[in-house]
C-alpha positions in Angstrom: 2.8 -12.2 31.4 2.2 -8.7 29.5 5.1 -7.2 30.7 7.3 -10.0 28.4 4.8 -9.7 25.6 5.5 -5.7 25.5 9.6 -6.5 25.4 9.2 -8.4 22.6 7.2 -6.3 21.0 9.3 -3.2 21.7 12.6 -5.7 20.5 10.8 -6.6 17.5 9.4 -3.2 16.4 12.9 -2.1 16.6 14.3 -4.6 14.6 11.5 -3.3 11.9 12.1 0.3 12.2 13.6 2.0 9.1 16.1 4.6 10.1 16.0 8.1 8.3 19.7 7.3 6.2 17.6 4.1 4.2 16.2 6.9 1.9 14.4 4.7 -0.7 13.2 1.8 1.2 11.8 4.1 3.8 9.6 5.9 0.7 8.7 2.5 -0.6 7.4 1.6 2.7 6.0 4.5 3.1 4.1 4.8 -0.2 2.4 0.8 0.2 1.4 1.6 4.3 -0.3 4.6 3.2 -1.6 3.1 0.2 -3.6 0.8 2.2 -6.5 -1.3 0.5 -6.2 0.3 -2.5 -3.8 -2.4 -4.2 -6.7 -4.9 -3.9 -8.7 -2.0 -5.4 -6.4 -1.7 -8.3 -6.1 -5.2 -8.7 -10.2 -5.4 -9.1 -9.6 -2.2 -11.3 -7.2 -4.7 -13.6 -9.8 -7.1 -14.0 -12.3 -5.0 -15.0 -10.6 -3.4 -17.5 -9.5 -6.8 -19.0 -12.7 -8.6 -19.0 -14.7 -5.8 -19.7 -15.9 -4.0 -23.1 -14.2 -0.8 -24.1 -16.3 2.0 -22.9 -15.0 0.2 -19.6 -11.7 1.6 -20.1 -12.0 5.2 -19.4 -13.9 5.4 -16.6 -11.0 2.2 -15.0 -8.3 4.4 -15.9 -10.1 7.4 -14.0 -10.4 5.2 -10.7 -7.2 3.6 -11.0 -5.8 7.6 -11.5 -8.0 8.5 -8.3 -6.3 5.6 -6.5 -3.1 6.3 -7.3 -2.8 9.7 -6.5 -4.6 9.6 -3.2 -2.4 6.9 -2.6 0.5 9.1 -2.3 
């Protein structure tokens, strides 16, 4: 049972693996994978930007910039 599950995992992983010659797709996938939950944080910051008064906009922009820099 476990061996069959492992074989299935290896087969599916090999299909999902991005080759070295897939330039843009590989870079985009790496960016998204390394950014983790920051996409959810950016959505929360966008909501903060839209629904709060102007003084919060500077803080929201600073937080969004920091998240984007850390994601790269």
